[in-house]
DRENPA-3360 file (N, C-alpha, C; in nm, 2 decimals, always signed):
BEGIN
1 = MRPAARGD = +9.47/+8.33/+12.39/+9.34/+8.40/+12.35/+9.37/+8.54/+12.30 ~ +9.30/+8.57/+12.19/+9.31/+8.71/+12.14/+9.24/+8.81/+12.23 ~ +9.29/+8.93/+12.24/+9.23/+9.03/+12.33/+9.10/+9.07/+12.28 ~ +9.01/+9.12/+12.37/+8.89/+9.18/+12.33/+8.91/+9.30/+12.24 ~ +8.81/+9.33/+12.16/+8.82/+9.45/+12.07/+8.85/+9.57/+12.15 ~ +8.94/+9.65/+12.10/+8.98/+9.77/+12.17/+8.94/+9.90/+12.11 ~ +8.93/+10.00/+12.19/+8.90/+10.13/+12.14/+9.02/+10.19/+12.07 ~ +9.00/+10.31/+12.01/+9.11/+10.36/+11.93/+9.15/+10.50/+11.99;
9 = GLARPYLA = +9.13/+10.52/+12.12/+9.18/+10.64/+12.18/+9.33/+10.63/+12.18 ~ +9.40/+10.74/+12.15/+9.54/+10.73/+12.12/+9.62/+10.85/+12.18 ~ +9.71/+10.82/+12.27/+9.80/+10.93/+12.32/+9.93/+10.91/+12.24 ~ +9.95/+11.00/+12.15/+10.07/+10.99/+12.06/+10.12/+11.12/+12.02 ~ +10.19/+11.19/+12.12/+10.24/+11.33/+12.09/+10.33/+11.33/+11.98 ~ +10.41/+11.23/+11.95/+10.50/+11.23/+11.84/+10.44/+11.22/+11.71 ~ +10.30/+11.21/+11.70/+10.23/+11.20/+11.57/+10.15/+11.33/+11.55 ~ +10.16/+11.43/+11.64/+10.07/+11.54/+11.63/+10.08/+11.62/+11.50;
17 = LLAALALT = +10.20/+11.63/+11.45/+10.22/+11.70/+11.32/+10.16/+11.63/+11.20 ~ +10.13/+11.50/+11.22/+10.08/+11.42/+11.11/+9.93/+11.40/+11.12 ~ +9.87/+11.45/+11.22/+9.73/+11.41/+11.25/+9.64/+11.46/+11.13 ~ +9.67/+11.58/+11.08/+9.58/+11.63/+10.97/+9.58/+11.55/+10.85 ~ +9.69/+11.48/+10.82/+9.70/+11.40/+10.71/+9.61/+11.27/+10.72 ~ +9.58/+11.23/+10.84/+9.50/+11.11/+10.86/+9.35/+11.14/+10.86 ~ +9.31/+11.26/+10.87/+9.17/+11.29/+10.89/+9.08/+11.24/+10.78 ~ +9.13/+11.26/+10.66/+9.05/+11.21/+10.54/+9.03/+11.06/+10.55;
25 = VLAAEPAL = +9.13/+10.99/+10.58/+9.13/+10.84/+10.59/+9.04/+10.80/+10.70 ~ +9.05/+10.86/+10.82/+8.98/+10.82/+10.94/+8.84/+10.86/+10.94 ~ +8.80/+10.95/+10.86/+8.66/+11.00/+10.86/+8.56/+10.90/+10.82 ~ +8.60/+10.80/+10.75/+8.50/+10.70/+10.70/+8.55/+10.56/+10.73 ~ +8.47/+10.47/+10.68/+8.52/+10.33/+10.69/+8.65/+10.31/+10.62 ~ +8.74/+10.22/+10.67/+8.87/+10.20/+10.61/+8.86/+10.18/+10.46 ~ +8.94/+10.25/+10.39/+8.93/+10.24/+10.24/+9.06/+10.20/+10.18 ~ +9.16/+10.28/+10.18/+9.29/+10.24/+10.12/+9.36/+10.14/+10.21;
33 = AWGRIAHQ = +9.44/+10.06/+10.14/+9.51/+9.96/+10.22/+9.63/+10.01/+10.30 ~ +9.68/+10.13/+10.26/+9.78/+10.20/+10.33/+9.73/+10.35/+10.35 ~ +9.78/+10.41/+10.45/+9.75/+10.55/+10.47/+9.83/+10.64/+10.37 ~ +9.81/+10.77/+10.38/+9.87/+10.86/+10.28/+10.02/+10.86/+10.30 ~ +10.07/+10.85/+10.42/+10.22/+10.85/+10.44/+10.29/+10.74/+10.36 ~ +10.23/+10.62/+10.38/+10.29/+10.50/+10.31/+10.28/+10.51/+10.16 ~ +10.17/+10.56/+10.11/+10.15/+10.58/+9.96/+10.25/+10.68/+9.91 ~ +10.27/+10.79/+9.98/+10.37/+10.89/+9.94/+10.51/+10.83/+9.93;
41 = LVVERATS = +10.55/+10.75/+10.03/+10.68/+10.69/+10.02/+10.69/+10.59/+9.90 ~ +10.59/+10.52/+9.87/+10.59/+10.42/+9.76/+10.61/+10.49/+9.63 ~ +10.52/+10.60/+9.61/+10.53/+10.67/+9.48/+10.66/+10.74/+9.46 ~ +10.71/+10.80/+9.57/+10.84/+10.87/+9.56/+10.95/+10.78/+9.52 ~ +10.95/+10.66/+9.59/+11.06/+10.57/+9.56/+11.04/+10.50/+9.42 ~ +10.92/+10.48/+9.38/+10.89/+10.42/+9.25/+10.95/+10.51/+9.14 ~ +10.94/+10.64/+9.15/+10.99/+10.72/+9.05/+11.14/+10.71/+9.03 ~ +11.21/+10.67/+9.14/+11.35/+10.66/+9.13/+11.40/+10.52/+9.08;
49 = ALPKDLKN = +11.30/+10.43/+9.07/+11.34/+10.29/+9.03/+11.32/+10.27/+8.88 ~ +11.28/+10.37/+8.81/+11.25/+10.35/+8.67/+11.38/+10.36/+8.59 ~ +11.38/+10.31/+8.47/+11.49/+10.33/+8.37/+11.50/+10.47/+8.33 ~ +11.61/+10.52/+8.28/+11.63/+10.66/+8.26/+11.53/+10.73/+8.18 ~ +11.48/+10.66/+8.07/+11.38/+10.73/+7.98/+11.26/+10.77/+8.05 ~ +11.22/+10.69/+8.15/+11.10/+10.72/+8.22/+11.12/+10.80/+8.35 ~ +11.24/+10.77/+8.41/+11.27/+10.84/+8.54/+11.27/+10.99/+8.52 ~ +11.33/+11.04/+8.42/+11.34/+11.18/+8.40/+11.20/+11.25/+8.39;
57 = FYRAHRRE = +11.11/+11.18/+8.32/+10.97/+11.23/+8.31/+10.90/+11.23/+8.44 ~ +10.90/+11.12/+8.51/+10.83/+11.11/+8.64/+10.89/+11.20/+8.75 ~ +11.02/+11.21/+8.75/+11.09/+11.29/+8.85/+11.06/+11.44/+8.83 ~ +11.05/+11.48/+8.70/+11.03/+11.62/+8.67/+10.89/+11.66/+8.70 ~ +10.79/+11.57/+8.69/+10.65/+11.60/+8.71/+10.59/+11.53/+8.83 ~ +10.66/+11.48/+8.92/+10.61/+11.41/+9.03/+10.51/+11.49/+9.12 ~ +10.53/+11.62/+9.13/+10.44/+11.70/+9.21/+10.31/+11.72/+9.15 ~ +10.30/+11.68/+9.02/+10.17/+11.69/+8.96/+10.08/+11.56/+8.98;
65 = MPTLSPDD = +10.14/+11.46/+9.05/+10.07/+11.34/+9.08/+9.99/+11.36/+9.21 ~ +9.87/+11.33/+9.21/+9.78/+11.36/+9.33/+9.85/+11.31/+9.46 ~ +9.90/+11.19/+9.47/+9.96/+11.14/+9.59/+10.07/+11.23/+9.65 ~ +10.14/+11.30/+9.56/+10.26/+11.38/+9.61/+10.22/+11.53/+9.61 ~ +10.10/+11.56/+9.58/+10.05/+11.70/+9.58/+9.98/+11.73/+9.71 ~ +10.03/+11.84/+9.78/+9.97/+11.87/+9.91/+9.82/+11.92/+9.90 ~ +9.78/+11.95/+9.77/+9.65/+12.01/+9.75/+9.54/+11.92/+9.71 ~ +9.57/+11.80/+9.68/+9.48/+11.70/+9.62/+9.45/+11.59/+9.71;
73 = EATWTEGP = +9.33/+11.57/+9.76/+9.29/+11.46/+9.85/+9.20/+11.36/+9.78 ~ +9.18/+11.38/+9.64/+9.08/+11.29/+9.58/+9.11/+11.14/+9.58 ~ +9.24/+11.11/+9.58/+9.27/+10.96/+9.58/+9.26/+10.90/+9.72 ~ +9.21/+10.97/+9.82/+9.20/+10.92/+9.95/+9.06/+10.90/+9.99 ~ +8.97/+10.90/+9.90/+8.83/+10.88/+9.93/+8.77/+10.75/+9.86 ~ +8.86/+10.66/+9.81/+8.81/+10.54/+9.75/+8.74/+10.45/+9.86 ~ +8.65/+10.36/+9.81/+8.57/+10.28/+9.90/+8.63/+10.15/+9.93 ~ +8.57/+10.06/+10.01/+8.62/+9.93/+10.05/+8.63/+9.83/+9.94;
81 = ERRFALER = +8.59/+9.87/+9.82/+8.62/+9.78/+9.71/+8.77/+9.76/+9.68 ~ +8.85/+9.85/+9.74/+8.99/+9.84/+9.72/+9.05/+9.73/+9.82 ~ +8.98/+9.63/+9.84/+9.03/+9.51/+9.91/+8.99/+9.38/+9.83 ~ +9.04/+9.27/+9.88/+9.00/+9.14/+9.81/+9.01/+9.03/+9.91 ~ +8.90/+8.97/+9.96/+8.90/+8.86/+10.05/+8.93/+8.73/+9.99 ~ +9.06/+8.69/+9.98/+9.10/+8.57/+9.91/+9.03/+8.44/+9.97 ~ +9.00/+8.44/+10.10/+8.94/+8.32/+10.15/+8.81/+8.28/+10.09 ~ +8.74/+8.38/+10.03/+8.61/+8.35/+9.96/+8.63/+8.26/+9.84;
89 = FGPFPFRD = +8.75/+8.23/+9.80/+8.78/+8.16/+9.67/+8.85/+8.03/+9.70 ~ +8.84/+7.97/+9.82/+8.90/+7.85/+9.85/+9.02/+7.87/+9.94 ~ +9.09/+7.76/+9.97/+9.20/+7.76/+10.06/+9.33/+7.81/+9.99 ~ +9.42/+7.86/+10.08/+9.55/+7.90/+10.03/+9.62/+7.78/+9.96 ~ +9.68/+7.79/+9.84/+9.73/+7.92/+9.78/+9.63/+7.97/+9.67 ~ +9.50/+7.94/+9.68/+9.40/+8.00/+9.59/+9.43/+7.98/+9.44 ~ +9.47/+7.86/+9.41/+9.52/+7.84/+9.27/+9.40/+7.83/+9.17 ~ +9.28/+7.82/+9.22/+9.16/+7.81/+9.13/+9.09/+7.94/+9.11;
97 = LPRTEAAA = +9.15/+8.05/+9.16/+9.09/+8.18/+9.15/+9.09/+8.23/+9.01 ~ +8.97/+8.26/+8.95/+8.96/+8.30/+8.82/+9.04/+8.43/+8.80 ~ +9.09/+8.45/+8.67/+9.17/+8.56/+8.64/+9.10/+8.69/+8.59 ~ +8.97/+8.68/+8.57/+8.89/+8.80/+8.53/+8.77/+8.81/+8.63 ~ +8.72/+8.93/+8.63/+8.61/+8.96/+8.72/+8.49/+8.89/+8.67 ~ +8.47/+8.88/+8.54/+8.35/+8.81/+8.48/+8.35/+8.67/+8.52 ~ +8.47/+8.60/+8.51/+8.48/+8.46/+8.54/+8.46/+8.44/+8.69 ~ +8.51/+8.52/+8.77/+8.50/+8.51/+8.91/+8.35/+8.52/+8.95;
105 = TTRFGDAA = +8.28/+8.62/+8.89/+8.14/+8.64/+8.93/+8.05/+8.52/+8.88 ~ +8.09/+8.47/+8.76/+8.01/+8.35/+8.70/+8.03/+8.23/+8.79 ~ +8.15/+8.21/+8.84/+8.18/+8.09/+8.92/+8.14/+8.10/+9.06 ~ +8.16/+8.22/+9.13/+8.14/+8.23/+9.27/+8.02/+8.32/+9.31 ~ +7.96/+8.38/+9.21/+7.84/+8.46/+9.24/+7.86/+8.57/+9.35 ~ +7.78/+8.57/+9.45/+7.78/+8.68/+9.55/+7.91/+8.68/+9.62 ~ +7.98/+8.57/+9.64/+8.11/+8.56/+9.71/+8.21/+8.65/+9.64 ~ +8.21/+8.64/+9.51/+8.30/+8.72/+9.43/+8.27/+8.87/+9.44;
113 = REAGRLPW = +8.14/+8.90/+9.43/+8.10/+9.04/+9.43/+8.13/+9.11/+9.57 ~ +8.12/+9.03/+9.68/+8.14/+9.08/+9.81/+8.28/+9.08/+9.85 ~ +8.37/+9.01/+9.77/+8.51/+9.00/+9.81/+8.59/+9.13/+9.80 ~ +8.54/+9.22/+9.71/+8.61/+9.34/+9.68/+8.66/+9.34/+9.53 ~ +8.72/+9.45/+9.48/+8.75/+9.45/+9.34/+8.90/+9.49/+9.32 ~ +8.98/+9.47/+9.42/+9.12/+9.52/+9.40/+9.19/+9.47/+9.28 ~ +9.20/+9.34/+9.26/+9.27/+9.29/+9.14/+9.21/+9.34/+9.01 ~ +9.08/+9.35/+9.00/+9.02/+9.40/+8.88/+9.05/+9.55/+8.86;
121 = LVQESYDR = +9.05/+9.62/+8.97/+9.09/+9.76/+8.96/+9.23/+9.78/+8.90 ~ +9.32/+9.70/+8.95/+9.46/+9.70/+8.90/+9.46/+9.67/+8.75 ~ +9.39/+9.57/+8.71/+9.39/+9.53/+8.57/+9.34/+9.65/+8.48 ~ +9.23/+9.71/+8.53/+9.16/+9.82/+8.45/+9.25/+9.94/+8.45 ~ +9.32/+9.97/+8.56/+9.40/+10.09/+8.56/+9.53/+10.07/+8.47 ~ +9.58/+9.95/+8.48/+9.70/+9.92/+8.39/+9.66/+9.94/+8.24 ~ +9.55/+9.89/+8.20/+9.50/+9.90/+8.06/+9.49/+10.05/+8.03 ~ +9.43/+10.13/+8.12/+9.41/+10.27/+8.09/+9.55/+10.34/+8.07;
129 = LVERYRAR = +9.64/+10.30/+8.16/+9.77/+10.36/+8.15/+9.84/+10.34/+8.02 ~ +9.83/+10.22/+7.97/+9.88/+10.19/+7.83/+9.82/+10.28/+7.73 ~ +9.69/+10.31/+7.74/+9.63/+10.40/+7.64/+9.67/+10.54/+7.67 ~ +9.69/+10.58/+7.79/+9.74/+10.72/+7.82/+9.88/+10.74/+7.76 ~ +9.97/+10.64/+7.78/+10.10/+10.65/+7.72/+10.09/+10.67/+7.57 ~ +10.00/+10.59/+7.50/+9.99/+10.60/+7.36/+9.94/+10.74/+7.31 ~ +9.85/+10.80/+7.39/+9.80/+10.93/+7.36/+9.90/+11.04/+7.39 ~ +10.00/+11.01/+7.48/+10.11/+11.10/+7.51/+10.05/+11.23/+7.57;
137 = QRAEILAE = +9.96/+11.22/+7.66/+9.90/+11.34/+7.72/+9.95/+11.34/+7.87 ~ +10.03/+11.43/+7.90/+10.11/+11.43/+8.03/+10.02/+11.42/+8.15 ~ +9.92/+11.51/+8.16/+9.83/+11.51/+8.28/+9.76/+11.38/+8.30 ~ +9.71/+11.32/+8.19/+9.64/+11.19/+8.19/+9.74/+11.08/+8.23 ~ +9.86/+11.08/+8.18/+9.96/+10.98/+8.22/+9.98/+10.98/+8.36 ~ +10.01/+11.10/+8.42/+10.04/+11.12/+8.56/+9.93/+11.08/+8.65 ~ +9.81/+11.12/+8.61/+9.69/+11.08/+8.69/+9.67/+10.93/+8.70 ~ +9.68/+10.87/+8.58/+9.65/+10.72/+8.58/+9.77/+10.65/+8.65;
145 = ADRLAGLV = +9.89/+10.69/+8.62/+10.00/+10.63/+8.69/+9.99/+10.64/+8.84 ~ +9.94/+10.75/+8.89/+9.92/+10.77/+9.03/+9.81/+10.68/+9.08 ~ +9.71/+10.67/+9.01/+9.60/+10.58/+9.05/+9.64/+10.43/+9.05 ~ +9.72/+10.39/+8.95/+9.77/+10.25/+8.95/+9.87/+10.23/+9.06 ~ +9.95/+10.33/+9.09/+10.04/+10.31/+9.20/+9.97/+10.29/+9.33 ~ +9.86/+10.36/+9.36/+9.79/+10.33/+9.48/+9.73/+10.20/+9.49 ~ +9.68/+10.15/+9.38/+9.62/+10.01/+9.38/+9.72/+9.91/+9.39 ~ +9.84/+9.92/+9.32/+9.94/+9.82/+9.34/+10.00/+9.82/+9.48;
153 = ADLHNPLA = +10.01/+9.94/+9.54/+10.06/+9.94/+9.67/+9.96/+9.87/+9.77 ~ +9.83/+9.89/+9.74/+9.73/+9.82/+9.82/+9.75/+9.67/+9.82 ~ +9.79/+9.62/+9.71/+9.81/+9.47/+9.70/+9.91/+9.42/+9.80 ~ +10.00/+9.50/+9.84/+10.11/+9.46/+9.93/+10.08/+9.47/+10.08 ~ +9.96/+9.51/+10.11/+9.92/+9.51/+10.25/+9.85/+9.38/+10.28 ~ +9.90/+9.30/+10.38/+9.84/+9.17/+10.41/+9.69/+9.18/+10.45 ~ +9.66/+9.29/+10.51/+9.52/+9.31/+10.56/+9.42/+9.33/+10.44 ~ +9.47/+9.38/+10.33/+9.39/+9.41/+10.22/+9.34/+9.29/+10.14;
161 = VTEDFDGQ = +9.40/+9.17/+10.17/+9.36/+9.05/+10.10/+9.31/+8.94/+10.18 ~ +9.26/+8.98/+10.30/+9.20/+8.88/+10.39/+9.06/+8.93/+10.44 ~ +8.97/+8.84/+10.47/+8.84/+8.88/+10.53/+8.86/+8.95/+10.66 ~ +8.96/+8.91/+10.74/+8.98/+8.97/+10.87/+9.06/+9.10/+10.86 ~ +9.02/+9.19/+10.77/+9.10/+9.31/+10.73/+9.11/+9.40/+10.85 ~ +9.02/+9.41/+10.94/+9.02/+9.50/+11.05/+9.05/+9.43/+11.18 ~ +9.09/+9.31/+11.18/+9.11/+9.23/+11.30/+8.98/+9.20/+11.37 ~ +8.86/+9.22/+11.31/+8.73/+9.21/+11.37/+8.71/+9.07/+11.42;
169 = RAGQGGLW = +8.75/+8.97/+11.34/+8.73/+8.83/+11.38/+8.82/+8.78/+11.49 ~ +8.93/+8.84/+11.50/+9.03/+8.80/+11.60/+9.02/+8.88/+11.73 ~ +8.92/+8.97/+11.74/+8.90/+9.05/+11.86/+9.00/+9.17/+11.86 ~ +9.05/+9.21/+11.74/+9.15/+9.32/+11.74/+9.09/+9.43/+11.65 ~ +8.97/+9.46/+11.68/+8.90/+9.57/+11.60/+8.98/+9.70/+11.59 ~ +8.98/+9.76/+11.47/+9.05/+9.88/+11.45/+9.19/+9.86/+11.40 ~ +9.23/+9.73/+11.38/+9.36/+9.70/+11.34/+9.40/+9.76/+11.21 ~ +9.31/+9.78/+11.11/+9.34/+9.84/+10.98/+9.41/+9.97/+11.00;
177 = TRFAVRLP = +9.34/+10.06/+11.08/+9.39/+10.19/+11.10/+9.53/+10.19/+11.18 ~ +9.53/+10.11/+11.28/+9.66/+10.11/+11.36/+9.78/+10.06/+11.28 ~ +9.75/+9.95/+11.20/+9.87/+9.90/+11.12/+9.90/+9.98/+10.99 ~ +9.79/+10.01/+10.92/+9.81/+10.06/+10.78/+9.83/+10.21/+10.78 ~ +9.77/+10.28/+10.88/+9.78/+10.43/+10.88/+9.87/+10.48/+10.99 ~ +9.84/+10.44/+11.11/+9.91/+10.50/+11.23/+10.06/+10.45/+11.24 ~ +10.08/+10.32/+11.21/+10.21/+10.27/+11.22/+10.31/+10.33/+11.12 ~ +10.27/+10.34/+10.99/+10.36/+10.41/+10.90/+10.39/+10.56/+10.94;
185 = EALLGQLH = +10.29/+10.62/+11.00/+10.31/+10.76/+11.05/+10.41/+10.76/+11.16 ~ +10.40/+10.66/+11.25/+10.50/+10.65/+11.36/+10.64/+10.61/+11.32 ~ +10.65/+10.55/+11.20/+10.77/+10.51/+11.14/+10.83/+10.62/+11.05 ~ +10.76/+10.72/+11.03/+10.81/+10.83/+10.94/+10.95/+10.87/+10.98 ~ +11.04/+10.88/+10.89/+11.18/+10.91/+10.92/+11.27/+10.79/+10.95 ~ +11.20/+10.68/+10.98/+11.28/+10.55/+11.00/+11.27/+10.46/+10.88 ~ +11.18/+10.48/+10.79/+11.16/+10.40/+10.67/+11.25/+10.45/+10.56 ~ +11.36/+10.38/+10.53/+11.44/+10.42/+10.42/+11.44/+10.31/+10.32;
193 = LSVDVAHL = +11.35/+10.33/+10.22/+11.32/+10.22/+10.13/+11.44/+10.20/+10.03 ~ +11.49/+10.08/+10.02/+11.58/+10.04/+9.92/+11.51/+9.96/+9.81 ~ +11.51/+10.02/+9.69/+11.42/+9.96/+9.59/+11.50/+9.92/+9.47 ~ +11.49/+9.80/+9.43/+11.55/+9.75/+9.31/+11.49/+9.81/+9.18 ~ +11.57/+9.81/+9.07/+11.52/+9.87/+8.95/+11.40/+9.80/+8.90 ~ +11.32/+9.88/+8.83/+11.19/+9.82/+8.77/+11.23/+9.71/+8.67 ~ +11.13/+9.61/+8.66/+11.15/+9.50/+8.56/+11.03/+9.49/+8.48 ~ +11.04/+9.43/+8.36/+10.93/+9.41/+8.27/+10.84/+9.29/+8.33;
201 = IDDPHGFV = +10.71/+9.31/+8.34/+10.62/+9.21/+8.39/+10.57/+9.13/+8.27 ~ +10.59/+9.00/+8.27/+10.55/+8.92/+8.16/+10.40/+8.92/+8.14 ~ +10.32/+8.91/+8.25/+10.18/+8.90/+8.24/+10.12/+9.00/+8.34 ~ +10.10/+9.12/+8.31/+10.05/+9.23/+8.40/+9.92/+9.19/+8.47 ~ +9.83/+9.13/+8.39/+9.70/+9.09/+8.45/+9.71/+8.98/+8.55 ~ +9.79/+8.88/+8.52/+9.81/+8.77/+8.60/+9.90/+8.79/+8.72 ~ +9.99/+8.88/+8.71/+10.09/+8.91/+8.81/+10.02/+8.95/+8.94 ~ +9.91/+9.02/+8.93/+9.84/+9.07/+9.05/+9.81/+8.96/+9.15;
209 = FSVMRASY = +9.78/+8.84/+9.10/+9.74/+8.73/+9.19/+9.86/+8.67/+9.26 ~ +9.98/+8.67/+9.20/+10.10/+8.62/+9.27/+10.13/+8.72/+9.38 ~ +10.11/+8.85/+9.35/+10.14/+8.95/+9.46/+10.04/+8.94/+9.57 ~ +9.92/+8.91/+9.55/+9.82/+8.90/+9.66/+9.85/+8.78/+9.74 ~ +9.89/+8.67/+9.68/+9.92/+8.55/+9.75/+10.04/+8.57/+9.84 ~ +10.14/+8.64/+9.79/+10.26/+8.67/+9.87/+10.23/+8.76/+9.99 ~ +10.13/+8.85/+9.97/+10.09/+8.94/+10.08/+10.01/+8.86/+10.18 ~ +9.92/+8.77/+10.14/+9.83/+8.70/+10.23/+9.91/+8.62/+10.33;
217 = IWADNVLY = +10.02/+8.56/+10.30/+10.10/+8.48/+10.40/+10.14/+8.56/+10.52 ~ +10.14/+8.69/+10.51/+10.18/+8.77/+10.63/+10.07/+8.82/+10.71 ~ +9.94/+8.79/+10.67/+9.83/+8.84/+10.75/+9.83/+8.79/+10.89 ~ +9.85/+8.66/+10.91/+9.86/+8.61/+11.05/+9.97/+8.67/+11.13 ~ +10.08/+8.70/+11.07/+10.19/+8.76/+11.14/+10.15/+8.90/+11.19 ~ +10.08/+8.97/+11.11/+10.04/+9.11/+11.15/+9.95/+9.09/+11.27 ~ +9.85/+9.00/+11.27/+9.76/+8.98/+11.38/+9.83/+8.93/+11.50 ~ +9.93/+8.84/+11.49/+10.00/+8.79/+11.60/+10.09/+8.90/+11.67;
225 = EEDLASRT = +10.17/+8.97/+11.59/+10.26/+9.07/+11.64/+10.18/+9.18/+11.71 ~ +10.07/+9.22/+11.65/+9.99/+9.33/+11.71/+9.93/+9.29/+11.84 ~ +9.89/+9.16/+11.85/+9.84/+9.11/+11.97/+9.94/+9.12/+12.08 ~ +10.06/+9.08/+12.05/+10.17/+9.09/+12.15/+10.20/+9.23/+12.19 ~ +10.20/+9.32/+12.09/+10.23/+9.46/+12.12/+10.12/+9.52/+12.21 ~ +9.99/+9.47/+12.19/+9.88/+9.53/+12.27/+9.90/+9.49/+12.42 ~ +9.97/+9.38/+12.45/+9.98/+9.34/+12.59/+10.08/+9.43/+12.67 ~ +10.15/+9.52/+12.60/+10.24/+9.61/+12.67/+10.17/+9.73/+12.72;
233 = SAGQSDLY = +10.04/+9.75/+12.68/+9.97/+9.87/+12.72/+9.82/+9.86/+12.71 ~ +9.75/+9.91/+12.80/+9.60/+9.91/+12.79/+9.56/+10.03/+12.71 ~ +9.53/+10.01/+12.58/+9.49/+10.12/+12.49/+9.61/+10.15/+12.40 ~ +9.59/+10.23/+12.30/+9.70/+10.26/+12.20/+9.78/+10.38/+12.25 ~ +9.87/+10.35/+12.34/+9.95/+10.46/+12.40/+10.08/+10.46/+12.32 ~ +10.17/+10.55/+12.37/+10.31/+10.56/+12.31/+10.38/+10.43/+12.33 ~ +10.36/+10.37/+12.44/+10.42/+10.24/+12.47/+10.38/+10.13/+12.38 ~ +10.25/+10.13/+12.34/+10.20/+10.03/+12.25/+10.26/+10.05/+12.11;
241 = YEALRERL = +10.27/+10.18/+12.06/+10.33/+10.20/+11.93/+10.48/+10.18/+11.93 ~ +10.55/+10.19/+12.04/+10.69/+10.16/+12.05/+10.70/+10.01/+12.02 ~ +10.62/+9.93/+12.09/+10.62/+9.78/+12.07/+10.58/+9.74/+11.93 ~ +10.48/+9.81/+11.88/+10.44/+9.78/+11.74/+10.55/+9.81/+11.64 ~ +10.62/+9.92/+11.66/+10.73/+9.96/+11.57/+10.83/+9.85/+11.57 ~ +10.87/+9.81/+11.69/+10.98/+9.71/+11.71/+10.94/+9.58/+11.64 ~ +10.81/+9.54/+11.65/+10.77/+9.41/+11.60/+10.74/+9.41/+11.45 ~ +10.69/+9.52/+11.40/+10.64/+9.52/+11.27/+10.71/+9.61/+11.17;
249 = KPLVQARL = +10.81/+9.69/+11.21/+10.88/+9.77/+11.12/+10.95/+9.69/+11.01 ~ +11.02/+9.58/+11.03/+11.08/+9.50/+10.92/+10.97/+9.46/+10.82 ~ +10.86/+9.42/+10.86/+10.76/+9.37/+10.77/+10.70/+9.49/+10.69 ~ +10.67/+9.60/+10.75/+10.62/+9.72/+10.68/+10.72/+9.77/+10.58 ~ +10.85/+9.78/+10.62/+10.95/+9.82/+10.53/+10.97/+9.73/+10.41 ~ +10.97/+9.60/+10.43/+10.98/+9.50/+10.32/+10.86/+9.51/+10.23 ~ +10.74/+9.53/+10.28/+10.62/+9.53/+10.20/+10.62/+9.66/+10.11 ~ +10.66/+9.77/+10.17/+10.66/+9.90/+10.10/+10.78/+9.90/+9.99;
257 = ELAARNVA = +10.89/+9.84/+10.02/+11.00/+9.83/+9.93/+10.95/+9.75/+9.80 ~ +10.89/+9.64/+9.83/+10.84/+9.56/+9.72/+10.73/+9.63/+9.64 ~ +10.64/+9.70/+9.71/+10.54/+9.78/+9.65/+10.60/+9.88/+9.55 ~ +10.70/+9.95/+9.60/+10.76/+10.06/+9.52/+10.82/+10.00/+9.39 ~ +10.89/+9.88/+9.40/+10.95/+9.82/+9.29/+10.84/+9.78/+9.19 ~ +10.73/+9.72/+9.24/+10.63/+9.67/+9.15/+10.55/+9.78/+9.09 ~ +10.53/+9.89/+9.16/+10.47/+10.01/+9.10/+10.55/+10.06/+8.98 ~ +10.68/+10.07/+9.00/+10.77/+10.12/+8.89/+10.76/+10.02/+8.78;
265 = SYWYTAWV = +10.76/+9.89/+8.81/+10.75/+9.78/+8.71/+10.62/+9.79/+8.63 ~ +10.51/+9.82/+8.69/+10.39/+9.83/+8.62/+10.39/+9.95/+8.53 ~ +10.44/+10.07/+8.58/+10.46/+10.19/+8.49/+10.55/+10.15/+8.37 ~ +10.66/+10.09/+8.40/+10.75/+10.06/+8.29/+10.69/+9.96/+8.19 ~ +10.62/+9.86/+8.24/+10.56/+9.76/+8.15/+10.45/+9.82/+8.06 ~ +10.37/+9.91/+8.12/+10.27/+9.98/+8.04/+10.33/+10.06/+7.93 ~ +10.44/+10.13/+7.96/+10.51/+10.21/+7.86/+10.56/+10.12/+7.75 ~ +10.62/+10.01/+7.78/+10.67/+9.92/+7.68/+10.55/+9.87/+7.59;
273 = AAGKPAIE = +10.44/+9.83/+7.66/+10.32/+9.78/+7.59/+10.27/+9.89/+7.49 ~ +10.29/+10.01/+7.53/+10.24/+10.13/+7.45/+10.33/+10.16/+7.33 ~ +10.44/+10.09/+7.32/+10.54/+10.11/+7.21/+10.65/+10.21/+7.25 ~ +10.68/+10.23/+7.38/+10.78/+10.32/+7.43/+10.78/+10.46/+7.37 ~ +10.66/+10.52/+7.38/+10.65/+10.66/+7.32/+10.74/+10.76/+7.39 ~ +10.78/+10.86/+7.32/+10.87/+10.96/+7.38/+10.79/+11.06/+7.46 ~ +10.76/+11.01/+7.58/+10.67/+11.09/+7.67/+10.74/+11.21/+7.73 ~ +10.87/+11.23/+7.72/+10.93/+11.35/+7.77/+10.88/+11.47/+7.70;
281 = TAR = +10.82/+11.45/+7.58/+10.77/+11.56/+7.50/+10.61/+11.56/+7.51 ~ +10.56/+11.48/+7.60/+10.41/+11.47/+7.61/+10.35/+11.61/+7.64 ~ +10.23/+11.62/+7.59/+10.16/+11.75/+7.61/+10.12/+11.77/+7.75;
% end
């Protein structure tokens, strides 16, 4: 039997220095699929996975990207549309899911509108990045690349692609914050992402759906392992997070590694689609 919904009171002295980073995320309904710490790791590693022509540009200007800037919180106030409840479109593996928002809305109506907009946001951001590359405007390239990175990273969180995103149906309320925000914070310093080099994505608009399906298969694992971790402690204590780290660190690391590679691949693919402009001289 799943445990009853739990409060989110938390004794976690080892996270004290990171508390301020979480305030923006925790102040409202869960929004991003990962907390700021996870997104920073993904973007940082993605810049290192690029081919040389792009790597030099992104590494030189990475502090101008909102995710890596200590002064910009704008990317952390997005709404719950940055999720996508795949179950609303039939059973796994969701092979009949339309590939455009218009087609999904026409076929599924309110179910499509209420599912979230995550795949459509990725498609839209990718298209904008292609145009930003063509215009060769540095600030716009970096801003859009950062926005796309956040969205692609969101695709890799199993909770972002299921209706039970917060554990509410399984009696594990508050799971979103515990898994996606607090756990990466607790793992800071232990997550050493090994990321393969970026690759060219054949179908950038269609690729998003294979990524979501691959993420979805881990949703039950997250629920199950968190359930077991909760049995070590009444409430979210240090003991609880120790158990959660032990059980879910491999999954979190694997998901973030793949996210970083796919972020770099989307950046690279958009650059190729734009004609490989010489962006090292971008304005």
